[in-house]
Backbone as CSV, one residue per row, in Angstrom:
resi,resn,N_x,N_y,N_z,CA_x,CA_y,CA_z,C_x,C_y,C_z
1,MET,0.843,-1.187,0.000,0.000,0.000,0.000,0.877,1.235,0.000
2,GLU,0.553,2.166,-0.837,1.276,3.422,-0.940,0.683,4.401,0.063
3,VAL,1.359,4.611,1.203,0.802,5.457,2.259,0.998,6.941,1.990
4,ARG,1.861,7.287,1.052,2.029,8.712,0.728,0.863,9.212,-0.104
5,ASN,0.208,8.312,-0.844,-0.976,8.675,-1.619,-2.183,8.433,-0.716
6,THR,-2.691,9.463,-0.117,-3.760,9.334,0.879,-5.145,9.242,0.268
7,GLY,-5.262,9.478,-1.021,-6.576,9.413,-1.659,-7.525,10.431,-1.064
8,GLU,-8.702,9.993,-0.659,-9.720,10.874,-0.095,-9.494,11.171,1.390
9,PHE,-8.502,10.534,1.985,-8.225,10.731,3.413,-7.195,11.834,3.614
10,SER,-7.338,12.550,4.709,-6.357,13.592,5.042,-5.047,12.969,5.503
11,ARG,-5.157,11.827,6.169,-3.978,11.128,6.692,-4.176,9.623,6.595
12,VAL,-3.042,8.921,6.508,-3.041,7.466,6.613,-2.110,7.121,7.768
13,HIS,-2.612,6.295,8.680,-1.814,5.838,9.818,-1.498,4.358,9.602
14,PRO,-0.306,4.053,9.038,0.026,2.657,8.794,0.562,1.963,10.050
15,PHE,-0.050,0.874,10.402,0.403,-0.005,11.488,0.676,0.724,12.805
16,PRO,-0.301,1.425,13.347,-0.078,2.141,14.612,0.224,1.164,15.751
17,GLN,1.128,1.546,16.626,1.492,0.715,17.764,0.458,0.800,18.878
18,SER,-0.208,1.954,18.961,-1.234,2.152,19.979,-2.200,3.230,19.493
19,SER,-3.259,3.426,20.250,-4.230,4.456,19.890,-3.647,5.856,20.013
20,GLN,-2.569,5.999,20.759,-1.888,7.289,20.931,-1.302,7.778,19.603
21,ASP,-0.996,6.853,18.696,-0.376,7.201,17.418,-1.359,7.826,16.425
22,ILE,-2.652,7.790,16.729,-3.674,8.271,15.803,-4.242,9.586,16.330
23,LEU,-4.096,10.638,15.544,-4.566,11.953,15.977,-6.077,11.962,16.199
24,ASP,-6.519,12.828,17.072,-7.941,13.002,17.348,-8.332,14.411,16.919
25,ASP,-8.581,14.568,15.614,-8.975,15.860,15.073,-10.088,15.643,14.052
26,TYR,-10.479,16.686,13.361,-11.628,16.630,12.461,-11.301,16.121,11.055
27,ASP,-10.049,15.800,10.781,-9.654,15.304,9.464,-9.942,13.808,9.343
28,SER,-10.281,13.373,8.147,-10.541,11.951,7.915,-9.216,11.184,7.888
29,LYS,-9.235,10.001,8.491,-8.015,9.213,8.607,-8.285,7.744,8.287
30,LEU,-7.354,7.128,7.561,-7.384,5.695,7.326,-6.368,5.062,8.255
31,VAL,-6.808,4.102,9.042,-5.927,3.397,9.968,-5.722,1.991,9.412
32,VAL,-4.482,1.677,9.032,-4.157,0.374,8.467,-3.571,-0.491,9.581
33,LEU,-4.315,-1.518,9.964,-3.859,-2.415,11.021,-2.846,-3.408,10.458
34,GLY,-1.860,-3.755,11.259,-0.833,-4.699,10.838,-1.327,-6.139,10.835
35,ILE,-0.482,-7.049,10.371,-0.876,-8.455,10.264,-1.040,-9.128,11.623
36,ASP,-0.631,-8.461,12.671,-0.863,-8.992,14.018,-2.324,-8.859,14.423
37,TYR,-3.091,-8.109,13.653,-4.505,-7.872,13.951,-5.375,-8.281,12.756
38,PRO,-5.420,-9.574,12.447,-6.213,-10.008,11.287,-7.707,-10.017,11.587
39,TYR,-8.495,-9.867,10.525,-9.946,-9.934,10.634,-10.385,-11.375,10.430
40,VAL,-11.249,-11.857,11.319,-11.814,-13.192,11.200,-13.323,-13.058,11.329
41,LYS,-14.029,-13.392,10.263,-15.480,-13.245,10.245,-16.119,-14.173,11.282
42,ASP,-17.103,-13.661,12.019,-17.890,-14.433,12.990,-17.036,-15.164,14.018
43,SER,-15.994,-14.510,14.493,-15.129,-15.111,15.501,-15.126,-14.263,16.770
44,PRO,-15.232,-14.909,17.936,-15.153,-14.128,19.176,-13.750,-13.569,19.423
45,GLU,-12.742,-14.141,18.768,-11.362,-13.674,18.926,-10.912,-12.902,17.696
46,ASN,-11.689,-11.897,17.326,-11.390,-11.075,16.162,-10.445,-9.955,16.585
47,LYS,-9.151,-10.156,16.371,-8.144,-9.190,16.823,-8.294,-7.836,16.132
48,ALA,-8.701,-7.847,14.871,-8.874,-6.584,14.147,-9.985,-5.757,14.775
49,GLU,-11.094,-6.401,15.071,-12.224,-5.684,15.658,-11.885,-5.164,17.051
50,THR,-11.199,-5.971,17.832,-10.808,-5.550,19.182,-9.862,-4.353,19.131
51,ALA,-8.862,-4.414,18.255,-7.903,-3.306,18.139,-8.586,-2.047,17.627
52,ALA,-9.433,-2.197,16.610,-10.123,-1.033,16.046,-11.035,-0.390,17.085
53,LYS,-11.727,-1.204,17.854,-12.632,-0.655,18.872,-11.850,0.144,19.915
54,THR,-10.718,-0.383,20.341,-9.884,0.318,21.320,-9.388,1.647,20.759
55,MET,-8.895,1.621,19.518,-8.380,2.837,18.895,-9.506,3.826,18.584
56,TRP,-10.695,3.320,18.308,-11.853,4.154,18.005,-12.366,4.867,19.260
57,GLU,-12.313,4.183,20.408,-12.855,4.742,21.658,-11.893,5.666,22.385
58,THR,-10.592,5.399,22.279,-9.623,6.173,23.074,-8.432,6.620,22.234
59,ARG,-7.776,7.646,22.723,-6.457,8.050,22.230,-5.559,8.063,23.454
60,GLY,-4.746,7.035,23.579,-3.967,6.865,24.799,-4.906,6.562,25.941
61,ASN,-4.848,7.361,27.007,-5.721,7.170,28.168,-6.970,8.044,28.128
62,ALA,-7.061,8.899,27.110,-8.184,9.838,27.021,-9.260,9.312,26.071
63,GLN,-10.474,9.782,26.290,-11.592,9.437,25.408,-11.387,10.117,24.057
64,ARG,-11.656,9.403,22.978,-11.552,9.984,21.640,-12.858,10.716,21.320
65,TYR,-12.746,11.959,20.819,-13.927,12.768,20.526,-14.326,12.725,19.050
66,CYS,-13.369,12.609,18.170,-13.651,12.631,16.727,-13.646,11.208,16.163
67,ARG,-14.492,10.374,16.701,-14.538,8.963,16.312,-14.974,8.761,14.869
68,ASN,-15.893,9.584,14.397,-16.445,9.377,13.061,-15.471,9.760,11.947
69,THR,-14.243,10.148,12.281,-13.249,10.485,11.272,-12.317,9.319,10.967
70,LEU,-12.504,8.186,11.651,-11.609,7.038,11.486,-12.231,5.947,10.624
71,VAL,-11.418,5.416,9.713,-11.784,4.256,8.906,-10.654,3.249,9.088
72,PHE,-11.020,1.990,9.356,-10.022,0.960,9.627,-9.928,-0.032,8.476
73,LEU,-8.712,-0.483,8.217,-8.451,-1.493,7.189,-7.622,-2.597,7.829
74,ALA,-8.096,-3.840,7.682,-7.393,-4.985,8.253,-7.331,-6.108,7.231
75,VAL,-6.311,-6.931,7.348,-6.159,-8.080,6.463,-7.119,-9.190,6.902
76,ASP,-7.685,-9.889,5.936,-8.531,-11.043,6.227,-7.604,-12.219,6.524
77,LYS,-7.818,-12.884,7.643,-6.911,-13.955,8.071,-6.822,-15.072,7.036
78,THR,-7.913,-15.399,6.376,-7.899,-16.435,5.351,-6.991,-16.047,4.199
79,ARG,-7.097,-14.824,3.760,-6.271,-14.354,2.649,-4.814,-14.168,3.063
80,LEU,-4.577,-13.917,4.331,-3.211,-13.790,4.831,-2.483,-15.115,4.682
81,GLN,-3.152,-16.215,4.952,-2.547,-17.534,4.773,-2.244,-17.783,3.298
82,ASP,-3.145,-17.367,2.417,-2.910,-17.505,0.978,-1.676,-16.712,0.552
83,LEU,-1.534,-15.505,1.078,-0.371,-14.681,0.772,0.906,-15.336,1.272
84,ASP,0.880,-15.850,2.470,2.046,-16.523,3.046,2.452,-17.720,2.184
85,ASP,1.469,-18.504,1.749,1.742,-19.664,0.893,2.349,-19.231,-0.439
86,ALA,1.810,-18.164,-1.028,2.308,-17.676,-2.314,3.747,-17.170,-2.192
87,VAL,4.063,-16.483,-1.123,5.425,-15.985,-0.914,6.390,-17.149,-0.734
88,CYS,5.996,-18.163,0.029,6.852,-19.343,0.223,7.107,-20.048,-1.106
89,THR,6.079,-20.199,-1.925,6.232,-20.839,-3.239,7.154,-20.019,-4.130
90,TYR,6.967,-18.718,-4.141,7.809,-17.846,-4.939,9.270,-17.957,-4.512
91,LEU,9.527,-17.894,-3.206,10.900,-17.969,-2.717,11.532,-19.321,-3.023
92,ALA,10.751,-20.390,-2.942,11.264,-21.722,-3.257,11.685,-21.798,-4.729
93,TRP,10.833,-21.300,-5.632,11.167,-21.326,-7.051,12.362,-20.419,-7.355
94,GLU,12.448,-19.289,-6.723,13.604,-18.405,-6.912,14.891,-19.115,-6.498
95,SER,14.840,-19.848,-5.413,16.012,-20.595,-4.940,16.400,-21.692,-5.933
96,ILE,15.417,-22.395,-6.470,15.677,-23.455,-7.455,16.326,-22.864,-8.705
97,ILE,15.804,-21.757,-9.196,16.352,-21.110,-10.389,17.772,-20.624,-10.125
98,LYS,17.998,-20.047,-8.972,19.336,-19.550,-8.607,20.332,-20.705,-8.549
99,ASP,19.935,-21.814,-7.926,20.815,-22.985,-7.835,21.113,-23.568,-9.213
100,LYS,20.111,-23.609,-10.078,20.308,-24.145,-11.417,21.309,-23.294,-12.190
101,ARG,21.204,-21.976,-12.060,22.149,-21.085,-12.747,23.561,-21.226,-12.182
102,ALA,23.655,-21.412,-10.865,24.962,-21.511,-10.217,25.669,-22.830,-10.530
103,PHE,24.909,-23.906,-10.643,25.511,-25.237,-10.807,25.369,-25.794,-12.217
104,GLY,24.824,-25.021,-13.121,24.730,-25.453,-14.519,23.487,-26.261,-14.806
105,PRO,23.402,-26.747,-16.055,22.213,-27.482,-16.512,22.081,-28.769,-15.821
């Protein structure tokens, strides 16, 4: 994701460590959650929803006042596994090609 291109948002907050990292002002903001907070549909242990709710309600220890200015984006856990598998396959093939070039036909 290109975080310098904010699109319709005034700011993009990529992978915030805590709710303190997200400003509480009247500008629209996109909050991109890291892979440690995946979205899982219909799960009681939805880390993305829990993190977003915390960041939506508070900024650090204070109550957040401009809640309606935040939009959250999280990776779907199912698709994250697909991405991990694709990267592993790609790296394996790259290694095979590199070895073939190094050791000949």
